[in-house]
PDB file of N, CA, C and O in Angstrom:
ATOM      1  N   UNK A   1     146.570 -63.798  13.498  1.00  0.00           N
ATOM      2  CA  UNK A   1     147.014 -64.705  14.552  1.00  0.00           C
ATOM      3  C   UNK A   1     147.665 -63.939  15.662  1.00  0.00           C
ATOM      4  O   UNK A   1     147.621 -64.363  16.817  1.00  0.00           O
ATOM      5  N   UNK A   2     148.281 -62.801  15.338  1.00  0.00           N
ATOM      6  CA  UNK A   2     148.918 -62.082  16.407  1.00  0.00           C
ATOM      7  C   UNK A   2     147.882 -61.368  17.419  1.00  0.00           C
ATOM      8  O   UNK A   2     148.222 -60.993  18.541  1.00  0.00           O
ATOM      9  N   UNK A   3     146.650 -61.232  16.924  1.00  0.00           N
ATOM     10  CA  UNK A   3     145.612 -60.713  17.902  1.00  0.00           C
ATOM     11  C   UNK A   3     144.713 -61.776  18.422  1.00  0.00           C
ATOM     12  O   UNK A   3     143.733 -61.481  19.106  1.00  0.00           O
ATOM     13  N   UNK A   4     145.018 -63.030  18.114  1.00  0.00           N
ATOM     14  CA  UNK A   4     144.151 -64.173  18.577  1.00  0.00           C
ATOM     15  C   UNK A   4     142.962 -64.544  17.732  1.00  0.00           C
ATOM     16  O   UNK A   4     142.050 -65.209  18.223  1.00  0.00           O
ATOM     17  N   UNK A   5     142.936 -64.131  16.460  1.00  0.00           N
ATOM     18  CA  UNK A   5     142.021 -64.490  15.588  1.00  0.00           C
ATOM     19  C   UNK A   5     142.033 -66.032  15.286  1.00  0.00           C
ATOM     20  O   UNK A   5     143.141 -66.555  15.168  1.00  0.00           O
ATOM     21  N   UNK A   6     140.954 -66.780  15.153  1.00  0.00           N
ATOM     22  CA  UNK A   6     141.050 -68.201  14.813  1.00  0.00           C
ATOM     23  C   UNK A   6     140.835 -68.552  13.568  1.00  0.00           C
ATOM     24  O   UNK A   6     140.996 -69.718  13.207  1.00  0.00           O
ATOM     25  N   UNK A   7     140.430 -67.558  12.719  1.00  0.00           N
ATOM     26  CA  UNK A   7     140.100 -67.874  11.248  1.00  0.00           C
ATOM     27  C   UNK A   7     139.491 -66.653  10.513  1.00  0.00           C
ATOM     28  O   UNK A   7     139.438 -65.526  11.005  1.00  0.00           O
ATOM     29  N   UNK A   8     139.043 -66.992   9.295  1.00  0.00           N
ATOM     30  CA  UNK A   8     138.368 -66.052   8.508  1.00  0.00           C
ATOM     31  C   UNK A   8     136.932 -66.602   8.000  1.00  0.00           C
ATOM     32  O   UNK A   8     136.747 -67.724   7.529  1.00  0.00           O
ATOM     33  N   UNK A   9     136.029 -65.677   8.170  1.00  0.00           N
ATOM     34  CA  UNK A   9     134.656 -66.119   7.693  1.00  0.00           C
ATOM     35  C   UNK A   9     134.395 -65.236   6.442  1.00  0.00           C
ATOM     36  O   UNK A   9     134.778 -64.067   6.430  1.00  0.00           O
ATOM     37  N   UNK A  10     133.761 -65.777   5.417  1.00  0.00           N
ATOM     38  CA  UNK A  10     133.351 -64.938   4.271  1.00  0.00           C
ATOM     39  C   UNK A  10     132.365 -65.836   3.375  1.00  0.00           C
ATOM     40  O   UNK A  10     131.909 -66.935   3.693  1.00  0.00           O
ATOM     41  N   UNK A  11     132.148 -65.162   2.244  1.00  0.00           N
ATOM     42  CA  UNK A  11     131.186 -65.742   1.292  1.00  0.00           C
ATOM     43  C   UNK A  11     131.788 -65.638  -0.075  1.00  0.00           C
ATOM     44  O   UNK A  11     132.311 -64.578  -0.418  1.00  0.00           O
ATOM     45  N   UNK A  12     131.746 -66.690  -0.891  1.00  0.00           N
ATOM     46  CA  UNK A  12     132.349 -66.736  -2.159  1.00  0.00           C
ATOM     47  C   UNK A  12     131.781 -67.904  -2.869  1.00  0.00           C
ATOM     48  O   UNK A  12     130.977 -68.675  -2.346  1.00  0.00           O
ATOM     49  N   UNK A  13     132.296 -68.024  -4.272  1.00  0.00           N
ATOM     50  CA  UNK A  13     131.809 -69.137  -5.045  1.00  0.00           C
ATOM     51  C   UNK A  13     132.752 -70.375  -4.515  1.00  0.00           C
ATOM     52  O   UNK A  13     133.967 -70.301  -4.329  1.00  0.00           O
ATOM     53  N   UNK A  14     132.019 -71.395  -4.338  1.00  0.00           N
ATOM     54  CA  UNK A  14     132.765 -72.497  -3.800  1.00  0.00           C
ATOM     55  C   UNK A  14     134.095 -73.041  -4.487  1.00  0.00           C
ATOM     56  O   UNK A  14     135.105 -73.433  -3.903  1.00  0.00           O
ATOM     57  N   UNK A  15     133.874 -72.979  -5.837  1.00  0.00           N
ATOM     58  CA  UNK A  15     135.177 -73.538  -6.534  1.00  0.00           C
ATOM     59  C   UNK A  15     136.233 -72.521  -6.502  1.00  0.00           C
ATOM     60  O   UNK A  15     137.380 -72.932  -6.673  1.00  0.00           O
ATOM     61  N   UNK A  16     136.046 -71.220  -6.305  1.00  0.00           N
ATOM     62  CA  UNK A  16     137.150 -70.285  -6.179  1.00  0.00           C
ATOM     63  C   UNK A  16     138.005 -70.554  -4.835  1.00  0.00           C
ATOM     64  O   UNK A  16     139.234 -70.625  -4.842  1.00  0.00           O
ATOM     65  N   UNK A  17     137.186 -70.699  -3.654  1.00  0.00           N
ATOM     66  CA  UNK A  17     137.914 -70.902  -2.445  1.00  0.00           C
ATOM     67  C   UNK A  17     138.526 -72.245  -2.460  1.00  0.00           C
ATOM     68  O   UNK A  17     139.619 -72.386  -1.911  1.00  0.00           O
ATOM     69  N   UNK A  18     137.886 -73.344  -3.082  1.00  0.00           N
ATOM     70  CA  UNK A  18     138.487 -74.640  -3.062  1.00  0.00           C
ATOM     71  C   UNK A  18     139.724 -74.733  -3.891  1.00  0.00           C
ATOM     72  O   UNK A  18     140.570 -75.601  -3.679  1.00  0.00           O
ATOM     73  N   UNK A  19     139.828 -73.851  -4.821  1.00  0.00           N
ATOM     74  CA  UNK A  19     141.066 -73.776  -5.774  1.00  0.00           C
ATOM     75  C   UNK A  19     142.271 -73.357  -4.973  1.00  0.00           C
ATOM     76  O   UNK A  19     143.358 -73.916  -5.115  1.00  0.00           O
ATOM     77  N   UNK A  20     142.054 -72.309  -4.079  1.00  0.00           N
ATOM     78  CA  UNK A  20     143.126 -71.603  -3.440  1.00  0.00           C
ATOM     79  C   UNK A  20     143.496 -72.248  -2.075  1.00  0.00           C
ATOM     80  O   UNK A  20     144.660 -72.333  -1.685  1.00  0.00           O
ATOM     81  N   UNK A  21     142.384 -72.712  -1.357  1.00  0.00           N
ATOM     82  CA  UNK A  21     142.588 -73.277  -0.064  1.00  0.00           C
ATOM     83  C   UNK A  21     142.218 -74.639  -0.126  1.00  0.00           C
ATOM     84  O   UNK A  21     141.030 -74.923  -0.277  1.00  0.00           O
ATOM     85  N   UNK A  22     143.113 -75.551  -0.026  1.00  0.00           N
ATOM     86  CA  UNK A  22     142.953 -77.043  -0.335  1.00  0.00           C
ATOM     87  C   UNK A  22     142.517 -77.807   0.844  1.00  0.00           C
ATOM     88  O   UNK A  22     142.004 -78.925   0.787  1.00  0.00           O
ATOM     89  N   UNK A  23     142.773 -77.081   2.005  1.00  0.00           N
ATOM     90  CA  UNK A  23     142.417 -77.906   3.374  1.00  0.00           C
ATOM     91  C   UNK A  23     141.808 -76.854   4.393  1.00  0.00           C
ATOM     92  O   UNK A  23     142.056 -75.649   4.346  1.00  0.00           O
ATOM     93  N   UNK A  24     141.007 -77.445   5.289  1.00  0.00           N
ATOM     94  CA  UNK A  24     140.514 -76.638   6.379  1.00  0.00           C
ATOM     95  C   UNK A  24     139.326 -75.871   6.085  1.00  0.00           C
ATOM     96  O   UNK A  24     138.925 -75.109   6.966  1.00  0.00           O
ATOM     97  N   UNK A  25     138.652 -75.950   4.916  1.00  0.00           N
ATOM     98  CA  UNK A  25     137.476 -75.089   4.598  1.00  0.00           C
ATOM     99  C   UNK A  25     136.388 -75.795   5.511  1.00  0.00           C
ATOM    100  O   UNK A  25     136.312 -77.021   5.591  1.00  0.00           O
ATOM    101  N   UNK A  26     135.536 -74.908   6.207  1.00  0.00           N
ATOM    102  CA  UNK A  26     134.376 -75.410   6.861  1.00  0.00           C
ATOM    103  C   UNK A  26     133.106 -74.714   6.226  1.00  0.00           C
ATOM    104  O   UNK A  26     132.848 -73.567   6.589  1.00  0.00           O
ATOM    105  N   UNK A  27     132.336 -75.315   5.342  1.00  0.00           N
ATOM    106  CA  UNK A  27     131.129 -74.747   4.780  1.00  0.00           C
ATOM    107  C   UNK A  27     130.144 -74.462   5.813  1.00  0.00           C
ATOM    108  O   UNK A  27     129.802 -75.307   6.642  1.00  0.00           O
ATOM    109  N   UNK A  28     129.674 -73.244   5.767  1.00  0.00           N
ATOM    110  CA  UNK A  28     128.634 -72.819   6.839  1.00  0.00           C
ATOM    111  C   UNK A  28     127.094 -72.785   6.181  1.00  0.00           C
ATOM    112  O   UNK A  28     126.383 -71.783   6.257  1.00  0.00           O
ATOM    113  N   UNK A  29     126.744 -73.846   5.618  1.00  0.00           N
ATOM    114  CA  UNK A  29     125.349 -73.970   5.102  1.00  0.00           C
ATOM    115  C   UNK A  29     125.535 -74.218   3.551  1.00  0.00           C
ATOM    116  O   UNK A  29     126.636 -74.319   3.010  1.00  0.00           O
ATOM    117  N   UNK A  30     124.386 -74.299   2.945  1.00  0.00           N
ATOM    118  CA  UNK A  30     124.274 -74.548   1.522  1.00  0.00           C
ATOM    119  C   UNK A  30     124.551 -73.334   0.655  1.00  0.00           C
ATOM    120  O   UNK A  30     124.588 -72.211   1.157  1.00  0.00           O
ATOM    121  N   UNK A  31     124.732 -73.530  -0.550  1.00  0.00           N
ATOM    122  CA  UNK A  31     124.988 -72.357  -1.499  1.00  0.00           C
ATOM    123  C   UNK A  31     123.566 -71.590  -1.668  1.00  0.00           C
ATOM    124  O   UNK A  31     122.477 -72.158  -1.579  1.00  0.00           O
ATOM    125  N   UNK A  32     123.736 -70.335  -1.904  1.00  0.00           N
ATOM    126  CA  UNK A  32     122.614 -69.415  -2.070  1.00  0.00           C
ATOM    127  C   UNK A  32     122.925 -68.485  -3.157  1.00  0.00           C
ATOM    128  O   UNK A  32     124.108 -68.296  -3.442  1.00  0.00           O
ATOM    129  N   UNK A  33     121.956 -67.862  -3.818  1.00  0.00           N
ATOM    130  CA  UNK A  33     122.131 -66.864  -4.835  1.00  0.00           C
ATOM    131  C   UNK A  33     122.479 -65.540  -4.254  1.00  0.00           C
ATOM    132  O   UNK A  33     121.711 -64.992  -3.463  1.00  0.00           O
ATOM    133  N   UNK A  34     123.635 -64.992  -4.626  1.00  0.00           N
ATOM    134  CA  UNK A  34     124.111 -63.618  -4.280  1.00  0.00           C
ATOM    135  C   UNK A  34     124.527 -62.886  -5.451  1.00  0.00           C
ATOM    136  O   UNK A  34     125.496 -63.208  -6.139  1.00  0.00           O
ATOM    137  N   UNK A  35     123.680 -61.767  -5.694  1.00  0.00           N
ATOM    138  CA  UNK A  35     123.820 -61.088  -6.954  1.00  0.00           C
ATOM    139  C   UNK A  35     123.997 -61.798  -8.183  1.00  0.00           C
ATOM    140  O   UNK A  35     124.836 -61.509  -9.037  1.00  0.00           O
ATOM    141  N   UNK A  36     123.073 -62.855  -8.246  1.00  0.00           N
ATOM    142  CA  UNK A  36     122.979 -63.614  -9.461  1.00  0.00           C
ATOM    143  C   UNK A  36     123.944 -64.765  -9.565  1.00  0.00           C
ATOM    144  O   UNK A  36     123.959 -65.478 -10.568  1.00  0.00           O
ATOM    145  N   UNK A  37     124.706 -64.946  -8.596  1.00  0.00           N
ATOM    146  CA  UNK A  37     125.712 -66.070  -8.579  1.00  0.00           C
ATOM    147  C   UNK A  37     125.515 -66.907  -7.284  1.00  0.00           C
ATOM    148  O   UNK A  37     125.200 -66.408  -6.204  1.00  0.00           O
ATOM    149  N   UNK A  38     125.742 -68.291  -7.511  1.00  0.00           N
ATOM    150  CA  UNK A  38     125.612 -69.206  -6.430  1.00  0.00           C
ATOM    151  C   UNK A  38     126.976 -69.034  -5.550  1.00  0.00           C
ATOM    152  O   UNK A  38     128.092 -69.195  -6.043  1.00  0.00           O
ATOM    153  N   UNK A  39     126.760 -68.708  -4.272  1.00  0.00           N
ATOM    154  CA  UNK A  39     127.825 -68.487  -3.356  1.00  0.00           C
ATOM    155  C   UNK A  39     127.519 -69.218  -2.071  1.00  0.00           C
ATOM    156  O   UNK A  39     126.380 -69.607  -1.812  1.00  0.00           O
ATOM    157  N   UNK A  40     128.611 -69.411  -1.223  1.00  0.00           N
ATOM    158  CA  UNK A  40     128.489 -70.145  -0.162  1.00  0.00           C
ATOM    159  C   UNK A  40     129.271 -69.447   1.066  1.00  0.00           C
ATOM    160  O   UNK A  40     130.328 -68.862   0.830  1.00  0.00           O
ATOM    161  N   UNK A  41     128.767 -69.508   2.338  1.00  0.00           N
ATOM    162  CA  UNK A  41     129.586 -68.960   3.439  1.00  0.00           C
ATOM    163  C   UNK A  41     130.540 -70.065   3.855  1.00  0.00           C
ATOM    164  O   UNK A  41     130.313 -71.263   3.687  1.00  0.00           O
ATOM    165  N   UNK A  42     131.602 -69.562   4.400  1.00  0.00           N
ATOM    166  CA  UNK A  42     132.624 -70.499   4.922  1.00  0.00           C
ATOM    167  C   UNK A  42     133.332 -69.935   6.094  1.00  0.00           C
ATOM    168  O   UNK A  42     133.209 -68.751   6.409  1.00  0.00           O
ATOM    169  N   UNK A  43     134.118 -70.831   6.783  1.00  0.00           N
ATOM    170  CA  UNK A  43     135.133 -70.472   7.718  1.00  0.00           C
ATOM    171  C   UNK A  43     136.422 -71.281   7.461  1.00  0.00           C
ATOM    172  O   UNK A  43     136.347 -72.496   7.275  1.00  0.00           O
ATOM    173  N   UNK A  44     137.604 -70.629   7.447  1.00  0.00           N
ATOM    174  CA  UNK A  44     138.827 -71.255   7.178  1.00  0.00           C
ATOM    175  C   UNK A  44     139.784 -70.761   8.451  1.00  0.00           C
ATOM    176  O   UNK A  44     139.916 -69.574   8.748  1.00  0.00           O
ATOM    177  N   UNK A  45     140.394 -71.798   9.115  1.00  0.00           N
ATOM    178  CA  UNK A  45     141.118 -71.590  10.259  1.00  0.00           C
ATOM    179  C   UNK A  45     142.404 -70.849   9.829  1.00  0.00           C
ATOM    180  O   UNK A  45     142.858 -71.096   8.712  1.00  0.00           O
ATOM    181  N   UNK A  46     143.006 -69.986  10.609  1.00  0.00           N
ATOM    182  CA  UNK A  46     144.148 -69.279  10.224  1.00  0.00           C
ATOM    183  C   UNK A  46     145.334 -70.132   9.788  1.00  0.00           C
ATOM    184  O   UNK A  46     146.126 -69.598   9.011  1.00  0.00           O
ATOM    185  N   UNK A  47     145.577 -71.437  10.197  1.00  0.00           N
ATOM    186  CA  UNK A  47     146.563 -72.177   9.679  1.00  0.00           C
ATOM    187  C   UNK A  47     146.384 -72.534   8.128  1.00  0.00           C
ATOM    188  O   UNK A  47     147.373 -72.796   7.444  1.00  0.00           O
ATOM    189  N   UNK A  48     145.234 -72.535   7.657  1.00  0.00           N
ATOM    190  CA  UNK A  48     144.919 -72.906   6.319  1.00  0.00           C
ATOM    191  C   UNK A  48     144.652 -71.636   5.516  1.00  0.00           C
ATOM    192  O   UNK A  48     144.170 -71.828   4.399  1.00  0.00           O
ATOM    193  N   UNK A  49     144.854 -70.499   5.845  1.00  0.00           N
ATOM    194  CA  UNK A  49     144.550 -69.280   5.039  1.00  0.00           C
ATOM    195  C   UNK A  49     145.771 -68.991   4.078  1.00  0.00           C
ATOM    196  O   UNK A  49     145.567 -68.505   2.966  1.00  0.00           O
ATOM    197  N   UNK A  50     147.013 -69.288   4.512  1.00  0.00           N
ATOM    198  CA  UNK A  50     148.056 -69.026   3.472  1.00  0.00           C
ATOM    199  C   UNK A  50     148.714 -70.342   2.829  1.00  0.00           C
ATOM    200  O   UNK A  50     149.807 -70.757   3.216  1.00  0.00           O
ATOM    201  N   UNK A  51     148.069 -70.881   1.954  1.00  0.00           N
ATOM    202  CA  UNK A  51     148.589 -72.136   1.332  1.00  0.00           C
ATOM    203  C   UNK A  51     150.027 -71.915   0.952  1.00  0.00           C
ATOM    204  O   UNK A  51     150.401 -70.921   0.330  1.00  0.00           O
ATOM    205  N   UNK A  52     150.756 -72.810   1.323  1.00  0.00           N
ATOM    206  CA  UNK A  52     152.345 -72.773   1.009  1.00  0.00           C
ATOM    207  C   UNK A  52     152.471 -72.788  -0.372  1.00  0.00           C
ATOM    208  O   UNK A  52     153.251 -71.952  -0.828  1.00  0.00           O
ATOM    209  N   UNK A  53     151.824 -73.628  -1.272  1.00  0.00           N
ATOM    210  CA  UNK A  53     152.062 -73.606  -2.655  1.00  0.00           C
ATOM    211  C   UNK A  53     151.801 -72.302  -3.244  1.00  0.00           C
ATOM    212  O   UNK A  53     152.586 -71.924  -4.114  1.00  0.00           O
ATOM    213  N   UNK A  54     150.833 -71.552  -2.915  1.00  0.00           N
ATOM    214  CA  UNK A  54     150.586 -70.181  -3.601  1.00  0.00           C
ATOM    215  C   UNK A  54     151.529 -69.269  -3.094  1.00  0.00           C
ATOM    216  O   UNK A  54     151.929 -68.392  -3.859  1.00  0.00           O
ATOM    217  N   UNK A  55     152.023 -69.326  -1.764  1.00  0.00           N
ATOM    218  CA  UNK A  55     152.880 -68.309  -1.289  1.00  0.00           C
ATOM    219  C   UNK A  55     154.309 -68.482  -1.967  1.00  0.00           C
ATOM    220  O   UNK A  55     155.006 -67.504  -2.238  1.00  0.00           O
ATOM    221  N   UNK A  56     154.692 -69.779  -2.221  1.00  0.00           N
ATOM    222  CA  UNK A  56     155.963 -70.027  -3.016  1.00  0.00           C
ATOM    223  C   UNK A  56     155.779 -69.521  -4.491  1.00  0.00           C
ATOM    224  O   UNK A  56     156.665 -68.883  -5.061  1.00  0.00           O
ATOM    225  N   UNK A  57     154.585 -69.839  -5.075  1.00  0.00           N
ATOM    226  CA  UNK A  57     154.278 -69.404  -6.476  1.00  0.00           C
ATOM    227  C   UNK A  57     154.271 -67.948  -6.757  1.00  0.00           C
ATOM    228  O   UNK A  57     154.692 -67.484  -7.816  1.00  0.00           O
ATOM    229  N   UNK A  58     153.771 -67.213  -5.759  1.00  0.00           N
ATOM    230  CA  UNK A  58     153.595 -65.837  -6.020  1.00  0.00           C
ATOM    231  C   UNK A  58     154.461 -64.911  -5.148  1.00  0.00           C
ATOM    232  O   UNK A  58     154.256 -63.698  -5.106  1.00  0.00           O
ATOM    233  N   UNK A  59     155.492 -65.557  -4.413  1.00  0.00           N
ATOM    234  CA  UNK A  59     156.613 -64.918  -3.737  1.00  0.00           C
ATOM    235  C   UNK A  59     156.115 -64.097  -2.453  1.00  0.00           C
ATOM    236  O   UNK A  59     156.620 -63.044  -2.063  1.00  0.00           O
ATOM    237  N   UNK A  60     155.075 -64.740  -1.890  1.00  0.00           N
ATOM    238  CA  UNK A  60     154.424 -64.094  -0.798  1.00  0.00           C
ATOM    239  C   UNK A  60     155.301 -64.475   0.419  1.00  0.00           C
ATOM    240  O   UNK A  60     155.453 -65.673   0.660  1.00  0.00           O
ATOM    241  N   UNK A  61     155.899 -63.527   1.218  1.00  0.00           N
ATOM    242  CA  UNK A  61     156.573 -63.882   2.377  1.00  0.00           C
ATOM    243  C   UNK A  61     155.807 -64.189   3.731  1.00  0.00           C
ATOM    244  O   UNK A  61     154.578 -64.264   3.733  1.00  0.00           O
ATOM    245  N   UNK A  62     156.470 -64.344   4.745  1.00  0.00           N
ATOM    246  CA  UNK A  62     155.783 -64.882   5.850  1.00  0.00           C
ATOM    247  C   UNK A  62     155.005 -63.587   6.620  1.00  0.00           C
ATOM    248  O   UNK A  62     154.115 -63.846   7.430  1.00  0.00           O
ATOM    249  N   UNK A  63     155.298 -62.483   6.393  1.00  0.00           N
ATOM    250  CA  UNK A  63     154.646 -61.320   7.061  1.00  0.00           C
ATOM    251  C   UNK A  63     154.039 -60.439   5.853  1.00  0.00           C
ATOM    252  O   UNK A  63     154.763 -59.952   4.984  1.00  0.00           O
ATOM    253  N   UNK A  64     152.625 -60.280   5.885  1.00  0.00           N
ATOM    254  CA  UNK A  64     152.069 -59.673   4.967  1.00  0.00           C
ATOM    255  C   UNK A  64     151.259 -58.347   5.416  1.00  0.00           C
ATOM    256  O   UNK A  64     150.981 -57.445   4.626  1.00  0.00           O
ATOM    257  N   UNK A  65     150.940 -58.348   6.693  1.00  0.00           N
ATOM    258  CA  UNK A  65     150.215 -57.346   7.387  1.00  0.00           C
ATOM    259  C   UNK A  65     151.105 -56.631   8.311  1.00  0.00           C
ATOM    260  O   UNK A  65     151.857 -57.274   9.043  1.00  0.00           O
ATOM    261  N   UNK A  66     151.077 -55.348   8.332  1.00  0.00           N
ATOM    262  CA  UNK A  66     151.979 -54.560   9.377  1.00  0.00           C
ATOM    263  C   UNK A  66     151.187 -54.487  10.739  1.00  0.00           C
ATOM    264  O   UNK A  66     149.957 -54.457  10.772  1.00  0.00           O
ATOM    265  N   UNK A  67     151.987 -54.462  11.857  1.00  0.00           N
ATOM    266  CA  UNK A  67     151.480 -54.175  13.112  1.00  0.00           C
ATOM    267  C   UNK A  67     150.807 -52.678  13.146  1.00  0.00           C
ATOM    268  O   UNK A  67     151.359 -51.722  12.600  1.00  0.00           O
ATOM    269  N   UNK A  68     149.739 -52.589  13.743  1.00  0.00           N
ATOM    270  CA  UNK A  68     148.997 -51.297  13.754  1.00  0.00           C
ATOM    271  C   UNK A  68     149.854 -50.127  14.387  1.00  0.00           C
ATOM    272  O   UNK A  68     149.825 -48.977  13.950  1.00  0.00           O
ATOM    273  N   UNK A  69     150.543 -50.498  15.354  1.00  0.00           N
ATOM    274  CA  UNK A  69     151.392 -49.517  16.087  1.00  0.00           C
ATOM    275  C   UNK A  69     152.526 -49.065  15.167  1.00  0.00           C
ATOM    276  O   UNK A  69     152.846 -47.876  15.132  1.00  0.00           O
ATOM    277  N   UNK A  70     153.179 -50.045  14.377  1.00  0.00           N
ATOM    278  CA  UNK A  70     154.346 -49.701  13.516  1.00  0.00           C
ATOM    279  C   UNK A  70     153.724 -48.776  12.357  1.00  0.00           C
ATOM    280  O   UNK A  70     154.371 -47.848  11.872  1.00  0.00           O
ATOM    281  N   UNK A  71     152.495 -49.081  11.975  1.00  0.00           N
ATOM    282  CA  UNK A  71     152.015 -48.140  10.780  1.00  0.00           C
ATOM    283  C   UNK A  71     151.748 -46.655  11.311  1.00  0.00           C
ATOM    284  O   UNK A  71     151.961 -45.659  10.620  1.00  0.00           O
ATOM    285  N   UNK A  72     151.270 -46.625  12.584  1.00  0.00           N
ATOM    286  CA  UNK A  72     151.023 -45.368  13.165  1.00  0.00           C
ATOM    287  C   UNK A  72     152.376 -44.530  13.418  1.00  0.00           C
ATOM    288  O   UNK A  72     152.467 -43.323  13.196  1.00  0.00           O
ATOM    289  N   UNK A  73     153.313 -45.265  13.868  1.00  0.00           N
ATOM    290  CA  UNK A  73     154.571 -44.661  14.179  1.00  0.00           C
ATOM    291  C   UNK A  73     155.287 -44.131  12.777  1.00  0.00           C
ATOM    292  O   UNK A  73     155.848 -43.041  12.663  1.00  0.00           O
ATOM    293  N   UNK A  74     155.160 -45.043  11.828  1.00  0.00           N
ATOM    294  CA  UNK A  74     155.678 -44.599  10.496  1.00  0.00           C
ATOM    295  C   UNK A  74     154.923 -43.412   9.839  1.00  0.00           C
ATOM    296  O   UNK A  74     155.528 -42.591   9.149  1.00  0.00           O
ATOM    297  N   UNK A  75     153.578 -43.339  10.070  1.00  0.00           N
ATOM    298  CA  UNK A  75     152.935 -42.166   9.600  1.00  0.00           C
ATOM    299  C   UNK A  75     153.275 -40.945  10.313  1.00  0.00           C
ATOM    300  O   UNK A  75     153.271 -39.869   9.713  1.00  0.00           O
ATOM    301  N   UNK A  76     153.584 -41.032  11.614  1.00  0.00           N
ATOM    302  CA  UNK A  76     153.870 -39.768  12.347  1.00  0.00           C
ATOM    303  C   UNK A  76     155.290 -39.276  12.063  1.00  0.00           C
ATOM    304  O   UNK A  76     155.600 -38.095  12.218  1.00  0.00           O
ATOM    305  N   UNK A  77     156.137 -40.209  11.644  1.00  0.00           N
ATOM    306  CA  UNK A  77     157.564 -39.979  11.295  1.00  0.00           C
ATOM    307  C   UNK A  77     157.628 -39.264  10.008  1.00  0.00           C
ATOM    308  O   UNK A  77     158.471 -38.396   9.777  1.00  0.00           O
ATOM    309  N   UNK A  78     156.652 -39.673   9.111  1.00  0.00           N
ATOM    310  CA  UNK A  78     156.617 -39.041   7.740  1.00  0.00           C
ATOM    311  C   UNK A  78     156.245 -37.686   7.823  1.00  0.00           C
ATOM    312  O   UNK A  78     156.162 -37.005   6.801  1.00  0.00           O
TER     313      UNK A  78
END
């Protein structure tokens, strides 16, 4: 979100994504066999990527990724 991303595109088993992301999934075509498993391409908008239920359940805070500049500064300081 900080860099203007509108969502996430990926490929997975339909039931796995539907379990964790309850809303906002846009399926990008029918399921196809990938390495012997039926998988499907998807797009999930940024607002739906971090389901509140799972964040509370697993104690995931509001910030999970560091700013690239902050990581570089910390690496130089170490």
